[in-house]
C-alpha positions as CSV (number, residue, x, y, z in Angstrom):
1,X,10.3,-31.1,0.3
2,X,7.6,-31.1,-2.3
3,X,5.1,-29.5,0.1
4,X,7.7,-26.9,1.1
5,X,8.7,-26.1,-2.5
6,X,5.0,-25.6,-3.5
7,X,4.6,-23.0,-0.8
8,X,7.9,-21.3,-1.4
9,X,7.2,-21.1,-5.2
10,X,4.2,-18.8,-4.6
11,X,6.0,-16.7,-2.0
12,X,9.2,-15.6,-3.7
13,X,11.1,-18.6,-2.3
14,X,10.0,-17.8,1.3
15,X,8.1,-20.0,3.9
16,X,7.2,-19.5,7.5
17,X,7.6,-22.0,10.3
18,X,3.8,-21.8,11.0
19,X,3.0,-22.6,7.3
20,X,5.1,-25.7,7.5
21,X,3.3,-26.8,10.7
22,X,-0.1,-26.2,8.9
23,X,1.1,-28.2,6.0
24,X,1.8,-31.1,8.3
25,X,5.5,-31.1,7.9
26,X,6.9,-33.1,10.9
27,X,8.5,-31.0,13.6
28,X,11.7,-33.0,13.4
29,X,11.9,-32.3,9.7
30,X,11.3,-28.6,10.3
31,X,14.1,-28.5,12.9
32,X,16.5,-30.3,10.5
33,X,15.8,-28.1,7.5
34,X,16.0,-24.9,9.5
35,X,19.4,-25.8,11.1
36,X,22.3,-23.5,10.3
37,X,23.6,-24.1,6.7
38,X,20.7,-26.3,5.9
39,X,18.0,-26.1,3.2
40,X,16.0,-23.3,4.8
41,X,17.9,-20.1,5.6
42,X,16.5,-17.8,8.3
43,X,15.8,-14.3,7.0
44,X,13.5,-13.2,9.9
45,X,12.0,-14.7,13.0
46,X,10.0,-17.7,11.8
47,X,10.6,-16.9,8.1
48,X,13.0,-18.8,5.9
49,X,14.3,-18.7,2.3
50,X,14.5,-21.9,0.4
51,X,18.0,-22.8,-0.8
52,X,18.4,-22.4,-4.6
53,X,15.4,-20.1,-5.0
54,X,16.1,-16.6,-6.4
55,X,16.5,-14.0,-3.7
56,X,13.5,-11.6,-4.2
57,X,13.7,-7.8,-4.1
58,X,12.6,-6.1,-0.9
59,X,13.4,-9.3,1.0
60,X,13.1,-7.8,4.5
61,X,9.8,-6.1,3.7
62,X,8.3,-9.3,2.3
63,X,9.5,-11.3,5.3
64,X,7.9,-8.7,7.7
65,X,4.7,-8.9,5.7
66,X,4.6,-12.7,6.0
67,X,5.1,-12.3,9.8
68,X,1.8,-10.4,10.1
69,X,-0.2,-13.6,9.5
70,X,2.5,-16.3,9.6
71,X,0.1,-19.3,9.2
72,X,-1.7,-17.9,6.1
73,X,-0.2,-18.5,2.7
74,X,0.4,-15.3,0.7
75,X,-2.2,-16.1,-2.0
76,X,-4.9,-16.7,0.6
77,X,-4.5,-13.4,2.4
78,X,-7.0,-10.5,2.5
79,X,-6.2,-6.8,2.8
80,X,-7.4,-6.8,6.4
81,X,-4.4,-8.9,7.3
82,X,-2.0,-6.2,6.3
83,X,-1.2,-3.9,3.3
84,X,2.2,-2.3,2.6
85,X,1.7,1.5,3.1
86,X,3.2,4.9,3.9
87,X,7.0,5.1,3.3
88,X,7.3,1.4,2.6
89,X,4.7,1.6,-0.2
90,X,6.4,4.7,-1.7
91,X,9.7,2.8,-1.7
92,X,8.1,-0.2,-3.4
93,X,6.8,2.0,-6.2
94,X,10.2,3.9,-6.3
95,X,8.6,7.3,-5.9
96,X,9.8,10.2,-3.7
97,X,12.9,10.4,-1.6
98,X,11.7,9.5,1.9
99,X,13.9,6.8,3.5
100,X,11.9,3.6,4.5
101,X,13.7,2.9,7.7
102,X,10.7,0.9,9.0
103,X,8.5,-1.6,7.4
104,X,5.0,0.1,7.4
105,X,1.7,-1.7,7.0
106,X,-1.9,-0.7,7.3
107,X,-4.1,-3.3,9.1
108,X,-7.9,-3.4,9.7
109,X,-7.8,-4.9,13.2
110,X,-5.6,-4.5,16.2
111,X,-2.3,-6.2,15.9
112,X,0.9,-6.0,17.8
113,X,4.5,-6.5,16.9
114,X,7.7,-6.8,18.9
115,X,9.8,-5.6,16.0
116,X,11.1,-2.1,16.4
117,X,11.6,-1.8,12.7
118,X,7.9,-2.6,11.9
119,X,5.2,0.1,12.3
120,X,1.5,-0.8,12.1
121,X,-1.2,1.7,11.2
122,X,-4.8,0.9,12.0
123,X,-7.1,2.7,9.5
124,X,-9.9,1.7,7.2
125,X,-8.8,0.8,3.7
126,X,-11.2,0.8,0.7
127,X,-10.7,-1.9,-2.0
128,X,-10.0,0.9,-4.5
129,X,-7.1,2.3,-2.4
130,X,-4.7,-0.7,-2.9
131,X,-3.4,-2.9,-5.6
132,X,-1.2,-5.9,-6.0
133,X,2.4,-4.8,-6.8
134,X,5.2,-7.3,-7.3
135,X,3.1,-9.8,-5.5
136,X,2.4,-7.7,-2.4
137,X,-0.8,-5.7,-1.5
138,X,0.3,-2.1,-1.6
139,X,-1.7,1.2,-1.1
140,X,-2.1,3.3,-4.2
141,X,0.0,6.5,-4.5
142,X,-3.0,8.7,-3.8
143,X,-3.6,6.9,-0.5
144,X,0.1,7.0,0.3
145,X,0.1,10.8,0.0
146,X,-2.9,11.1,2.2
147,X,-1.4,8.7,4.8
148,X,1.8,10.6,4.9
149,X,0.0,13.9,5.4
150,X,-1.9,12.4,8.3
151,X,1.5,11.5,9.7
152,X,2.6,15.1,9.4
153,X,5.3,14.3,6.8
154,X,7.1,17.2,5.1
155,X,4.7,18.6,2.4
156,X,7.6,19.0,0.0
157,X,8.4,15.3,0.3
158,X,4.8,14.4,-0.2
159,X,4.6,16.7,-3.2
160,X,7.6,14.8,-4.8
161,X,5.8,11.5,-4.3
162,X,2.7,13.0,-6.0
163,X,4.6,14.2,-9.0
164,X,6.7,11.0,-9.3
165,X,3.5,8.9,-9.2
166,X,1.5,11.0,-11.8
167,X,4.4,11.2,-14.3
168,X,4.5,7.4,-15.1
169,X,0.7,7.1,-14.4
170,X,1.0,5.1,-11.3
171,X,-2.1,7.1,-10.2
172,X,-4.2,9.8,-11.6
173,X,-4.4,13.6,-10.8
174,X,-8.2,13.3,-10.1
175,X,-7.6,10.4,-7.6
176,X,-5.0,12.6,-5.8
177,X,-7.4,15.5,-5.6
178,X,-10.1,13.3,-4.0
179,X,-7.7,11.7,-1.6
180,X,-6.1,15.0,-0.5
181,X,-9.4,16.7,0.2
182,X,-9.5,16.1,3.9
183,X,-6.2,17.8,4.4
184,X,-6.7,21.1,2.6
185,X,-7.9,23.1,5.7
186,X,-4.7,22.3,7.6
187,X,-2.7,24.2,4.9
188,X,-4.9,27.4,5.0
189,X,-7.0,26.4,2.0
190,X,-10.7,26.0,1.7
191,X,-11.9,22.9,3.6
192,X,-12.2,19.7,1.5
193,X,-10.7,21.5,-1.6
194,X,-8.5,18.7,-2.9
195,X,-7.9,20.5,-6.1
196,X,-6.4,23.5,-4.3
197,X,-4.1,21.3,-2.2
198,X,-3.0,19.3,-5.3
199,X,-2.1,22.6,-7.0
200,X,-0.2,23.8,-4.0
201,X,1.8,20.6,-3.7
202,X,2.6,20.4,-7.4
203,X,3.8,24.1,-7.3
204,X,6.3,23.0,-4.6
205,X,7.8,20.6,-7.2
206,X,7.5,22.9,-10.2
207,X,7.0,20.2,-12.8
208,X,6.4,21.5,-16.3
209,X,3.4,19.1,-16.7
210,X,1.6,20.7,-13.7
211,X,-0.9,22.7,-15.9
212,X,-1.9,19.5,-17.8
213,X,-2.2,17.5,-14.6
214,X,-4.4,20.1,-13.0
215,X,-6.7,20.2,-16.1
216,X,-7.0,16.4,-15.8
217,X,-7.8,16.7,-12.1
218,X,-10.5,19.3,-12.6
219,X,-12.1,17.3,-15.4
220,X,-12.1,14.2,-13.3
221,X,-13.6,16.0,-10.3
222,X,-16.3,17.5,-12.5
223,X,-17.3,14.0,-13.8
224,X,-17.3,12.7,-10.3
225,X,-19.6,15.5,-9.1
226,X,-21.9,15.0,-12.0
227,X,-22.1,11.2,-11.4
228,X,-22.9,11.9,-7.7
229,X,-25.5,14.6,-8.3
230,X,-29.1,13.5,-7.5
231,X,-31.2,12.9,-10.5
232,X,-33.9,15.5,-11.1
233,X,-37.2,14.2,-9.8
234,X,-39.9,13.8,-12.5
235,X,-43.5,14.8,-11.7
236,X,-45.8,11.9,-11.1
237,X,-48.4,11.2,-13.7
238,X,-51.4,13.5,-13.3
239,X,-49.5,15.9,-11.1
240,X,-49.3,19.6,-12.0
241,X,-46.1,20.7,-13.8
């Protein structure tokens, strides 16, 4: 029980059957503890909640995430093993109004799931595009907006997510402008013009803070462009000027 409690303490009161096996908990003990009305209550296939531990928020989402790499303890996982994304990520932040009917994750390598309520997206994820939120790896709002546009979500719904994220500073206008750049041409705007697409989306929401947010986005993009500009080459000693 000490070994089980140590694992559950760092995983919101949850453990997986595979983790118990790795921790060398005898199979007979596992069967006894996971029996109906015993110490470990089943919340998903192979995932259990320890009796007496507080029930965490987003319980089903957390259990689905644990199932992605059931033998690996939460604190040892890497982003490649699964990051909460798309609608699920928006729901975790509490931004936008899209229902999260499925548990969505972005993975780096091919994975399969038999669950009809779990959707896996295989796409490269930069370390700057996700954070730890409530103990889960979650894509940042700017990445959420980009992912949803790749999924052809309603632009008005994505716009609401953008505004809801900027208002409490969950993410920055400049970060959104950069993340939205690849999508601008699809909306009849100049290609790779993230500022124009950000303006268009915010106009759909009509938030009074839009002018200030756009000023911040332009300033951020100007700084980024200045940082990326190649330094002027200096003449070599003795060369003509």
